[in-house]
C-alpha positions as CSV (number, residue, x, y, z in Angstrom):
1,M,8.0,135.8,-121.4
2,S,7.5,139.6,-121.8
3,D,10.5,141.9,-121.2
4,W,8.7,143.6,-118.3
5,I,8.1,140.3,-116.5
6,K,11.8,139.5,-117.0
7,I,12.8,142.8,-115.5
8,F,10.3,142.3,-112.6
9,W,11.7,138.8,-112.0
10,T,15.3,139.9,-112.2
11,F,14.8,142.6,-109.4
12,L,12.5,140.3,-107.4
13,K,15.2,137.6,-107.4
14,I,18.0,140.1,-106.5
15,N,16.0,141.5,-103.6
16,L,15.1,138.1,-102.3
17,L,18.8,136.9,-102.5
18,T,20.5,140.0,-101.1
19,T,19.9,142.8,-98.6
20,S,20.7,145.5,-101.1
21,G,23.9,147.5,-101.0
22,P,27.2,146.2,-102.6
23,A,26.0,142.6,-102.8
24,S,22.9,143.5,-104.8
25,V,25.1,145.6,-107.2
26,G,27.3,142.7,-107.9
27,L,24.4,140.4,-108.5
28,L,22.6,143.0,-110.6
29,Y,25.7,143.4,-112.7
30,D,25.7,139.7,-113.5
31,E,22.0,139.8,-114.3
32,A,21.8,143.1,-116.2
33,V,25.0,143.5,-118.2
34,G,24.6,141.8,-121.6
35,H,20.9,141.2,-121.1
36,L,19.4,144.6,-120.2
37,M,22.2,147.0,-120.8
38,T,25.9,147.4,-121.7
39,R,28.7,147.5,-119.1
40,T,29.3,151.2,-119.8
41,E,25.6,151.9,-119.2
42,F,25.6,149.9,-116.0
43,V,28.7,151.8,-114.6
44,E,26.9,155.1,-115.5
45,A,23.8,153.9,-113.8
46,V,25.7,153.0,-110.6
47,G,27.4,156.3,-110.6
48,F,24.2,158.3,-111.2
49,S,22.2,156.4,-108.6
50,S,25.0,156.9,-106.0
51,A,25.1,160.7,-106.6
52,L,21.4,161.2,-105.9
53,P,20.0,161.3,-102.4
54,G,17.8,158.4,-101.4
55,S,18.1,154.7,-101.8
56,D,20.8,153.7,-104.2
57,A,19.3,150.3,-104.8
58,L,15.9,151.7,-105.8
59,Q,17.4,154.4,-108.0
60,L,19.6,151.8,-109.7
61,A,16.6,149.5,-110.2
62,M,14.6,152.2,-111.8
63,F,17.5,153.4,-113.9
64,V,18.2,149.9,-115.2
65,G,14.5,149.2,-115.8
66,Y,14.1,152.5,-117.7
67,A,17.2,151.9,-119.8
68,A,15.9,148.5,-120.8
69,K,12.2,149.3,-121.4
70,G,11.4,152.9,-120.6
71,I,8.9,153.9,-118.0
72,P,7.1,150.5,-117.9
73,G,10.5,148.9,-117.3
74,A,11.3,151.3,-114.5
75,I,7.9,150.5,-112.9
76,A,8.5,146.7,-113.2
77,A,12.0,147.1,-111.7
78,L,10.7,149.2,-108.8
79,I,7.9,146.8,-108.0
80,G,10.3,143.9,-108.1
81,S,12.6,145.8,-105.8
82,I,10.1,146.9,-103.2
83,L,7.9,143.8,-103.1
84,P,10.1,141.5,-100.9
85,P,10.9,144.1,-98.1
86,T,7.3,145.3,-98.2
87,L,5.9,141.8,-97.7
88,L,8.4,141.0,-95.1
89,M,7.6,144.2,-93.1
90,L,3.8,143.5,-93.4
91,G,4.5,140.0,-92.0
92,V,6.5,141.3,-89.1
93,V,3.9,144.0,-88.3
94,S,1.1,141.4,-88.5
95,I,2.9,139.2,-86.0
96,L,3.7,142.1,-83.7
97,N,0.1,143.3,-83.9
98,R,-1.1,139.8,-82.8
99,I,1.3,139.5,-79.9
100,R,1.3,143.2,-78.6
101,G,-1.3,142.4,-75.9
102,E,0.7,139.5,-74.5
103,A,2.1,140.1,-71.1
104,W,5.5,138.6,-72.0
105,V,6.0,141.2,-74.7
106,S,5.5,144.0,-72.2
107,N,7.9,142.3,-69.8
108,F,10.4,141.7,-72.6
109,V,10.4,145.4,-73.5
110,S,10.7,146.3,-69.8
111,G,13.7,144.1,-69.5
112,L,15.2,145.5,-72.7
113,T,14.9,149.1,-71.7
114,P,17.7,149.3,-69.1
115,A,20.1,147.4,-71.4
116,V,19.3,149.9,-74.3
117,A,19.8,152.8,-71.9
118,V,23.2,151.5,-70.7
119,L,24.2,150.8,-74.4
120,M,23.4,154.4,-75.3
121,I,25.4,155.7,-72.4
122,L,28.4,153.5,-73.3
123,V,28.3,154.7,-76.9
124,A,28.0,158.3,-75.8
125,W,31.0,157.9,-73.5
126,Q,33.1,156.3,-76.3
127,L,32.2,159.3,-78.5
128,F,33.2,161.8,-75.8
129,R,36.6,160.3,-75.4
130,G,39.3,161.9,-77.6
131,N,41.6,160.1,-80.0
132,N,44.3,160.0,-77.3
133,G,42.1,158.2,-74.8
134,G,41.4,161.3,-72.8
135,T,38.0,162.9,-72.2
136,N,36.8,165.4,-74.7
137,W,35.7,168.2,-72.3
138,I,34.0,170.3,-75.1
139,S,31.8,167.3,-76.0
140,L,30.9,166.7,-72.3
141,G,30.1,170.4,-71.9
142,L,27.8,170.3,-74.9
143,A,26.2,167.1,-73.6
144,G,25.6,168.6,-70.1
145,G,24.2,171.8,-71.6
146,S,21.9,169.8,-73.8
147,L,20.7,167.8,-70.9
148,I,19.9,170.9,-68.9
149,A,18.2,172.5,-71.9
150,L,16.1,169.4,-72.5
151,L,15.1,169.2,-68.8
152,L,14.0,172.8,-69.0
153,K,11.7,171.8,-71.9
154,V,13.7,173.6,-74.7
155,P,12.6,172.1,-78.0
156,A,14.9,169.3,-79.1
157,P,15.4,170.7,-82.6
158,L,16.6,174.0,-81.1
159,V,19.0,172.1,-78.8
160,L,20.4,170.1,-81.8
161,L,20.8,173.2,-83.9
162,T,22.6,175.1,-81.1
163,C,24.9,172.2,-80.4
164,G,25.7,171.9,-84.1
165,L,26.5,175.6,-84.4
166,L,28.7,175.4,-81.2
167,G,30.4,172.4,-82.7
168,V,31.3,174.5,-85.8
169,I,32.8,177.1,-83.5
170,F,34.6,174.8,-81.0
171,F,35.8,172.0,-83.2
172,R,37.7,174.0,-85.8
């Protein structure tokens, strides 16, 4: 079997067996160290991929693939990494596209909407409470001001920027 197919198969298997993150790093360690790279190279790859913005799993896959077989190895690793979630998402979208016209789907979403709204309010309330269990009045003031601004049709990015700047001032 060619080295590129081995790299592709390794990353396909890892992404079929894990949901990325720490579990995939552990499995990749078992699969890569001694076969595709040394332990030191793997530790450097994990550190490097964690330091860059973006998906650690994809960066680690490309790094390992590149270390093993250059650019073709990086491409094989990348394809092996993105194929399972891509096919899964295509399947889900295909199913949702077929059932979107069904009345029960609309009713399901209508039933879900109030529950999601209450959940958001509950999470917001928990965020507004201070560490001592009391109410954080500054947060409530920012929330009230944000609500008023959004009702007055102030652009959401401007409201977010303003609240962020006010947070820097008030939460020193």
